[in-house]
DRENSEVO-299792 format. One record per residue: x, y, z of N, C-alpha, C, CB in turn. Coordinates in steps of 0.1 Angstrom, whole numbers, padded with zeros to 4 digits, always signed. Glycine has a CB too. Layout:
! DRENSEVO-299792
XYZXYZXYZXYZ;...
END
This chain:
! DRENSEVO-299792
+0122+0634-0308+0111+0640-0315+0098+0635-0308+0111+0636-0330;+0089+0645-0306+0076+0642-0300+0066+0637-0311+0070+0654-0293;+0064+0624-0311+0055+0618-0321+0040+0618-0317+0059+0604-0325;+0038+0621-0304+0024+0620-0299+0014+0629-0307+0024+0624-0284;+0019+0641-0310+0010+0650-0318+0007+0645-0332+0015+0664-0318;+0017+0638-0338+0015+0632-0351+0005+0620-0351+0028+0628-0357;+0007+0612-0341-0002+0601-0339-0016+0605-0336+0003+0591-0328;-0017+0616-0328-0030+0622-0325-0037+0626-0338-0029+0634-0315;-0030+0633-0347-0035+0637-0360-0039+0625-0369-0025+0646-0368;-0031+0614-0368-0035+0602-0375-0048+0597-0370-0024+0592-0374;-0049+0595-0357-0061+0589-0351-0073+0598-0353-0059+0587-0336;-0071+0611-0352-0083+0620-0354-0088+0620-0368-0079+0634-0350;-0079+0620-0378-0083+0620-0392-0089+0606-0395-0071+0622-0401;-0084+0595-0390-0090+0582-0392-0104+0582-0387-0081+0571-0385;-0106+0587-0375-0119+0587-0369-0129+0596-0377-0119+0593-0354;-0124+0607-0382-0132+0616-0390-0137+0609-0403-0125+0629-0394;-0128+0602-0410-0132+0595-0422-0141+0583-0419-0120+0591-0430;-0138+0576-0408-0146+0564-0405-0160+0568-0401-0139+0557-0393;-0162+0579-0393-0175+0583-0389-0182+0590-0400-0174+0592-0377;-0176+0599-0407-0182+0607-0417-0185+0599-0430-0173+0619-0421;-0175+0593-0436-0177+0585-0447-0185+0572-0444-0164+0581-0454;-0183+0567-0432-0191+0555-0428-0206+0558-0427-0186+0550-0414;-0209+0570-0422-0223+0574-0421-0229+0574-0435-0225+0587-0414;-0222+0579-0445-0227+0580-0458-0229+0566-0464-0217+0588-0467;-0219+0557-0462-0220+0544-0468-0230+0535-0461-0206+0537-0467;-0231+0535-0448-0239+0526-0440-0253+0531-0436-0232+0521-0428;-0254+0544-0435-0266+0550-0429-0272+0561-0438-0264+0555-0416;-0265+0564-0449-0270+0575-0458-0284+0574-0462-0261+0575-0470;-0289+0562-0465-0303+0561-0469-0313+0563-0458-0305+0547-0475;-0308+0563-0446-0316+0564-0434-0316+0579-0429-0312+0555-0423;-0304+0584-0428-0302+0597-0422-0301+0609-0432-0290+0598-0414;-0299+0606-0445-0298+0616-0455-0287+0625-0454-0311+0624-0455;-0287+0636-0462-0276+0646-0461-0274+0652-0448-0278+0657-0472;-0285+0655-0441-0284+0661-0428-0277+0653-0418-0298+0665-0423;-0280+0640-0418-0273+0631-0409-0259+0629-0411-0280+0617-0409;-0255+0629-0424-0241+0628-0428-0234+0640-0424-0240+0625-0443;-0240+0652-0426-0234+0665-0422-0231+0665-0407-0244+0676-0426;-0241+0660-0399-0238+0660-0385-0228+0650-0381-0251+0657-0378;-0227+0639-0388-0216+0629-0385-0202+0635-0387-0218+0617-0395;-0200+0643-0398-0187+0649-0399-0185+0660-0389-0186+0655-0414;-0195+0669-0387-0194+0680-0378-0192+0676-0364-0205+0689-0379;-0200+0666-0359-0199+0661-0345-0185+0654-0343-0210+0652-0342;-0180+0647-0353-0167+0641-0351-0156+0651-0349-0164+0632-0364;-0157+0662-0357-0147+0672-0355-0148+0678-0341-0148+0683-0366;-0161+0681-0337-0163+0687-0324-0157+0678-0313-0179+0688-0322;-0160+0665-0313-0155+0657-0302-0140+0655-0303-0161+0643-0302;-0134+0655-0315-0120+0654-0316-0112+0666-0311-0116+0651-0331;-0119+0678-0313-0113+0690-0308-0110+0689-0293-0122+0703-0311;-0119+0684-0286-0117+0682-0271-0109+0670-0268-0131+0681-0265;-0109+0660-0276-0101+0648-0273-0086+0649-0276-0107+0636-0282;-0083+0655-0288-0069+0656-0292-0064+0670-0293-0066+0648-0305;-0073+0680-0292-0069+0694-0293-0058+0697-0284-0081+0703-0290;-0058+0693-0271-0047+0696-0262-0033+0690-0266-0050+0692-0248;-0034+0680-0275-0022+0673-0279-0016+0678-0292-0025+0658-0281;-0024+0680-0302-0020+0684-0315-0026+0697-0320-0022+0673-0325;-0037+0701-0314-0044+0713-0319-0056+0708-0327-0035+0722-0327;-0056+0695-0330-0067+0689-0338-0069+0696-0351-0080+0689-0330;-0060+0695-0360-0061+0700-0374-0069+0689-0382-0048+0702-0380;-0065+0677-0381-0070+0666-0389-0075+0669-0403-0082+0660-0381;-0067+0678-0409-0071+0684-0422-0059+0691-0428-0084+0693-0422;-0053+0687-0439-0041+0695-0444-0044+0709-0448-0037+0688-0457;-0057+0712-0451-0060+0726-0454-0059+0735-0441-0074+0727-0460;-0063+0729-0430-0062+0736-0417-0047+0738-0414-0070+0729-0406;-0040+0727-0415-0025+0728-0413-0019+0738-0421-0019+0714-0415;-0023+0739-0434-0017+0749-0443-0020+0763-0438-0023+0748-0457;-0032+0765-0433-0036+0779-0428-0028+0782-0415-0051+0779-0425;-0026+0772-0407-0019+0774-0395-0004+0778-0398-0020+0762-0385;+0001+0771-0408+0015+0774-0412+0016+0788-0418+0020+0764-0423;+0006+0792-0426+0006+0805-0432+0006+0816-0421-0007+0807-0441;-0002+0813-0410-0003+0823-0399+0007+0821-0388-0017+0821-0394;+0017+0813-0391+0028+0812-0381+0025+0805-0369+0033+0825-0378;+0015+0796-0369+0011+0789-0357+0017+0775-0356-0004+0788-0356;+0024+0771-0367+0030+0758-0368+0042+0759-0377+0021+0747-0372;+0053+0753-0374+0065+0754-0383+0064+0744-0395+0078+0751-0375;+0073+0746-0404+0072+0738-0417+0074+0724-0414+0083+0743-0426;+0083+0720-0406+0085+0706-0403+0073+0699-0397+0097+0704-0393;+0067+0705-0387+0055+0699-0381+0044+0699-0391+0051+0707-0369;+0043+0710-0400+0032+0710-0409+0033+0698-0419+0032+0724-0417;+0045+0696-0424+0046+0684-0433+0043+0671-0427+0061+0684-0439;+0048+0669-0414+0045+0657-0407+0030+0655-0404+0053+0656-0394;+0024+0666-0400+0009+0666-0398+0002+0661-0410+0004+0680-0394;+0005+0666-0422-0001+0663-0434+0001+0648-0438+0003+0672-0446;+0013+0643-0436+0016+0629-0438+0008+0620-0429+0031+0626-0436;+0008+0623-0417+0000+0615-0407-0015+0616-0409+0004+0619-0393;-0020+0628-0413-0034+0630-0416-0038+0621-0428-0037+0644-0419;-0030+0621-0438-0033+0613-0450-0033+0598-0446-0023+0616-0461;-0023+0593-0439-0023+0579-0434-0035+0576-0426-0010+0577-0426;-0039+0585-0417-0051+0582-0410-0063+0581-0418-0053+0593-0399;-0064+0590-0428-0076+0589-0438-0076+0576-0446-0076+0601-0447;-0065+0572-0450-0064+0559-0457-0068+0547-0448-0049+0556-0462;-0064+0547-0436-0068+0537-0426-0083+0537-0424-0060+0538-0413;-0088+0549-0422-0103+0550-0419-0111+0546-0431-0106+0565-0416;-0106+0549-0443-0113+0545-0456-0112+0530-0457-0107+0552-0468;-0101+0524-0454-0099+0510-0455-0108+0502-0446-0085+0506-0452;-0110+0508-0434-0120+0501-0424-0134+0502-0430-0119+0509-0410;-0138+0513-0436-0151+0514-0442-0152+0504-0453-0153+0528-0448;-0142+0503-0461-0142+0493-0472-0143+0479-0467-0129+0494-0481;-0135+0476-0456-0135+0462-0450-0149+0459-0446-0125+0462-0439;-0156+0468-0439-0169+0465-0434-0179+0464-0445-0173+0476-0424;-0178+0474-0455-0188+0474-0465-0187+0461-0474-0186+0486-0474;-0175+0456-0476-0173+0444-0484-0175+0431-0476-0159+0445-0490;-0178+0433-0463-0180+0421-0454-0167+0413-0455-0192+0413-0458;-0156+0420-0453-0143+0414-0454-0140+0407-0467-0141+0403-0442;-0141+0416-0478-0138+0412-0491-0147+0402-0498-0124+0407-0492;-0159+0400-0492-0168+0390-0498-0178+0397-0508-0176+0384-0486;-0179+0410-0507-0189+0417-0516-0182+0428-0523-0201+0422-0508;-0188+0432-0535-0183+0443-0543-0188+0456-0536-0188+0442-0557;-0179+0466-0535-0182+0479-0529-0183+0490-0540-0172+0482-0518;-0194+0497-0539-0196+0508-0549-0191+0521-0544-0210+0509-0553;-0190+0523-0531-0186+0536-0525-0180+0534-0511-0198+0545-0524;-0170+0542-0508-0165+0543-0495-0165+0558-0491-0150+0538-0494;-0174+0565-0497-0176+0579-0494-0167+0589-0501-0174+0581-0479;-0162+0584-0513-0153+0592-0521-0160+0605-0526-0148+0584-0533;-0152+0615-0529-0158+0628-0534-0158+0627-0549-0149+0640-0530;-0167+0635-0555-0169+0635-0569-0176+0648-0573-0177+0623-0575;-0173+0653-0585-0180+0665-0591-0185+0662-0605-0170+0677-0591;-0196+0668-0608-0201+0667-0622-0198+0679-0630-0216+0665-0621;-0195+0690-0624-0191+0703-0631-0179+0708-0624-0203+0713-0630;-0168+0709-0632-0155+0712-0626-0155+0726-0620-0144+0711-0637;-0162+0736-0627-0162+0749-0622-0169+0751-0609-0168+0758-0633;-0181+0744-0609-0189+0744-0596-0182+0737-0585-0203+0738-0599;-0176+0726-0588-0169+0718-0578-0157+0726-0572-0164+0705-0584;-0149+0732-0581-0137+0739-0576-0141+0751-0568-0128+0744-0588;-0151+0759-0573-0156+0771-0566-0161+0768-0552-0166+0778-0574;-0170+0757-0552-0176+0753-0539-0165+0749-0529-0186+0742-0541;-0156+0741-0533-0146+0736-0524-0137+0747-0519-0138+0725-0530;-0133+0756-0528-0125+0767-0524-0132+0777-0514-0120+0775-0536;-0144+0780-0517-0152+0790-0509-0155+0784-0496-0165+0794-0516;-0160+0772-0495-0164+0766-0483-0152+0763-0474-0172+0753-0485;-0140+0759-0480-0128+0758-0472-0124+0771-0466-0117+0752-0480;-0125+0782-0474-0121+0795-0469-0130+0799-0457-0123+0806-0481;-0143+0796-0458-0152+0799-0447-0148+0791-0435-0167+0796-0451;-0145+0779-0437-0141+0770-0426-0129+0775-0419-0139+0756-0431;-0119+0779-0427-0106+0784-0421-0109+0797-0414-0096+0786-0432;-0117+0806-0420-0120+0819-0414-0126+0817-0400-0130+0827-0423;-0136+0807-0399-0142+0805-0386-0132+0799-0376-0154+0795-0387;-0123+0790-0380-0113+0783-0372-0104+0794-0366-0106+0773-0379;-0099+0802-0375-0090+0813-0370-0096+0822-0360-0084+0821-0382;-0109+0825-0363-0116+0834-0354-0119+0827-0341-0129+0839-0360;-0124+0815-0341-0128+0808-0329-0116+0804-0320-0135+0795-0333;-0104+0804-0326-0092+0801-0318-0083+0813-0315-0084+0790-0325;-0088+0825-0319-0080+0837-0317-0079+0841-0302-0086+0849-0325;-0070+0850-0299-0068+0854-0285-0080+0861-0280-0056+0863-0284;-0089+0867-0288-0101+0874-0284-0113+0865-0281-0104+0885-0294;-0112+0853-0286-0123+0843-0285-0123+0835-0272-0123+0834-0297;-0134+0830-0269-0135+0820-0258-0132+0807-0263-0149+0821-0251;-0120+0802-0262-0116+0790-0269-0122+0777-0263-0101+0789-0268;-0129+0779-0252-0136+0767-0246-0147+0763-0255-0142+0771-0232;-0152+0772-0263-0163+0769-0272-0159+0768-0287-0174+0780-0271;-0146+0768-0289-0141+0767-0303-0145+0754-0310-0125+0767-0303;-0145+0743-0303-0149+0730-0309-0164+0731-0313-0147+0719-0299;-0172+0737-0306-0186+0738-0310-0188+0746-0322-0194+0744-0298;-0181+0758-0323-0182+0767-0334-0177+0760-0347-0175+0780-0332;-0165+0753-0345-0159+0747-0357-0167+0735-0362-0145+0742-0353;-0172+0727-0352-0180+0715-0356-0193+0719-0363-0183+0707-0344;-0200+0729-0358-0212+0733-0364-0210+0740-0377-0220+0742-0354;-0199+0746-0379-0196+0752-0392-0194+0741-0402-0183+0761-0391;-0188+0730-0398-0186+0719-0408-0199+0713-0411-0176+0709-0402;-0208+0712-0401-0222+0707-0404-0229+0716-0415-0231+0707-0391;-0228+0729-0413-0235+0738-0422-0229+0737-0436-0233+0752-0418;-0215+0735-0437-0209+0734-0450-0213+0721-0457-0193+0734-0448;-0214+0710-0450-0218+0698-0456-0233+0698-0461-0217+0686-0446;-0241+0705-0453-0255+0706-0457-0257+0712-0471-0264+0714-0447;-0249+0722-0474-0249+0728-0487-0241+0721-0498-0245+0743-0486;-0229+0716-0494-0219+0712-0503-0220+0697-0507-0206+0714-0498;-0227+0689-0499-0228+0674-0502-0234+0672-0516-0236+0667-0491;-0245+0679-0520-0250+0676-0533-0241+0681-0544-0263+0684-0535;-0231+0689-0542-0222+0694-0552-0210+0686-0554-0218+0708-0549;-0203+0682-0543-0191+0674-0544-0190+0662-0534-0179+0683-0542;-0200+0661-0526-0199+0651-0515-0192+0658-0503-0191+0639-0519;-0187+0670-0505-0180+0678-0495-0166+0672-0491-0188+0680-0483;-0156+0679-0495-0142+0676-0490-0138+0686-0480-0132+0675-0502;-0134+0698-0485-0128+0709-0477-0116+0703-0469-0138+0716-0468;-0111+0692-0473-0101+0684-0465-0094+0674-0475-0107+0677-0453;-0082+0678-0480-0075+0669-0489-0073+0655-0484-0062+0675-0493;-0070+0653-0472-0068+0639-0466-0081+0631-0467-0063+0640-0452;-0092+0637-0463-0105+0631-0464-0108+0626-0478-0116+0640-0459;-0103+0633-0488-0105+0629-0502-0095+0618-0507-0105+0641-0511;-0083+0620-0503-0072+0610-0507-0075+0596-0502-0059+0615-0502;-0079+0595-0490-0081+0581-0484-0091+0573-0493-0086+0582-0470;-0104+0578-0494-0114+0570-0502-0110+0569-0516-0127+0578-0501;-0103+0579-0523-0099+0577-0537-0089+0566-0538-0093+0591-0542;-0080+0565-0529-0070+0554-0530-0077+0540-0528-0059+0556-0520;-0085+0540-0518-0092+0527-0515-0101+0522-0526-0100+0528-0502;-0107+0532-0533-0116+0528-0544-0109+0521-0555-0123+0540-0550;-0095+0522-0556-0088+0515-0566-0089+0500-0563-0073+0519-0565;-0091+0496-0551-0093+0482-0548-0106+0476-0555-0095+0480-0533;-0115+0485-0558-0128+0480-0564-0126+0481-0579-0139+0489-0560;-0115+0486-0584-0113+0487-0598-0118+0500-0604-0120+0476-0605;-0122+0509-0596-0127+0522-0600-0116+0533-0598-0140+0526-0593;-0113+0540-0609-0102+0550-0608-0108+0564-0610-0092+0548-0619;-0121+0565-0610-0128+0578-0612-0124+0588-0601-0143+0577-0613;-0125+0584-0589-0121+0593-0578-0107+0597-0578-0124+0585-0564;-0098+0589-0582-0084+0593-0584-0082+0603-0595-0075+0580-0587;-0090+0601-0606-0089+0611-0617-0094+0625-0613-0097+0606-0628;-0103+0626-0603-0108+0639-0599-0101+0644-0586-0123+0638-0597;-0092+0636-0581-0086+0639-0568-0079+0653-0568-0077+0628-0564;-0073+0656-0579-0065+0669-0579-0073+0681-0574-0060+0671-0593;-0086+0681-0578-0095+0692-0575-0097+0693-0559-0108+0691-0581;-0098+0681-0553-0100+0681-0539-0088+0683-0530-0107+0668-0535;-0077+0684-0537-0064+0688-0531-0061+0702-0533-0052+0679-0536;-0063+0707-0546-0060+0720-0549-0070+0731-0544-0059+0722-0564;-0083+0728-0546-0093+0738-0542-0093+0741-0527-0107+0733-0546;-0092+0730-0518-0091+0734-0504-0079+0741-0500-0092+0721-0496;-0068+0738-0507-0055+0745-0504-0057+0760-0508-0044+0739-0512;-0063+0763-0519-0066+0776-0523-0075+0783-0513-0072+0777-0538;-0085+0775-0508-0094+0780-0498-0087+0784-0485-0104+0770-0496;-0076+0776-0482-0069+0779-0470-0062+0792-0470-0058+0768-0467;-0057+0796-0482-0050+0809-0484-0061+0820-0484-0042+0809-0497;-0072+0818-0490-0082+0828-0491-0088+0831-0477-0094+0824-0500;-0091+0820-0469-0096+0821-0456-0086+0828-0446-0099+0808-0450;-0073+0825-0448-0063+0832-0440-0062+0847-0443-0049+0825-0442;-0063+0850-0456-0062+0864-0460-0074+0871-0455-0062+0864-0476;-0086+0866-0455-0098+0873-0450-0097+0875-0435-0110+0865-0454;-0092+0865-0428-0091+0867-0414-0081+0877-0410-0087+0853-0407;-0070+0877-0417-0059+0887-0414-0063+0901-0419-0046+0883-0421;-0073+0902-0428-0077+0915-0433-0086+0921-0423-0085+0913-0446;-0095+0914-0416-0105+0920-0407-0104+0915-0393-0118+0918-0412;-0097+0904-0390-0098+0899-0377-0085+0899-0369-0102+0885-0378;-0074+0900-0376-0061+0900-0370-0059+0912-0361-0049+0899-0380;-0053+0910-0349-0051+0922-0340-0041+0932-0346-0045+0917-0327;-0044+0944-0345-0036+0955-0350-0026+0959-0338-0044+0967-0354;-0014+0955-0340-0004+0957-0329+0000+0971-0328+0009+0948-0332;-0003+0979-0338+0000+0994-0337-0010+1002-0330+0003+0999-0351;-0022+0995-0328-0033+1003-0322-0030+1006-0307-0046+0995-0323;
END
């Protein structure tokens, strides 16, 4: 079994959480929402070119779900991708926690966990923005697109999504990115993120189906033409 692509997904997701959530925890007061948005987007951009040739650079269970829906990955690989992505997110979150706590010497209030104040707004935002993200990914990687620029399109889309969505939920659109910080926050004695985690798993998954449907509705090649 070729484990290289699974390890690539683990490392890519770890790097995404470390850079994205790390920017919020350590530099958020300096760079604001815009800086955090670029941290997430730029990380995805560079990872597309770093591990894309190895695994396709999903680093997000919602993307893997969409790729499975569209027949671009089989069920076995999809499950393994999601497992390794989640492990990577947990490792990335733990590194943020380790640094923020100065190696367990200080109490940590945040490792970049997601949260919502209004369940309806939170679910709608996560589902819609994930759908938009998936729509762009499927378009940017389609046979008609110039895939050399796919990383740029995908990364900048994630920047735009974060700019709007950070004030609403902290922006997930990625179940693994939410699972990692939620689990690590249990070390601090806080279970709030775990209590809200279901939304950040379900809504992006729903978004993956919506985004796939929209792409297949207007973007999929008509083989009968």
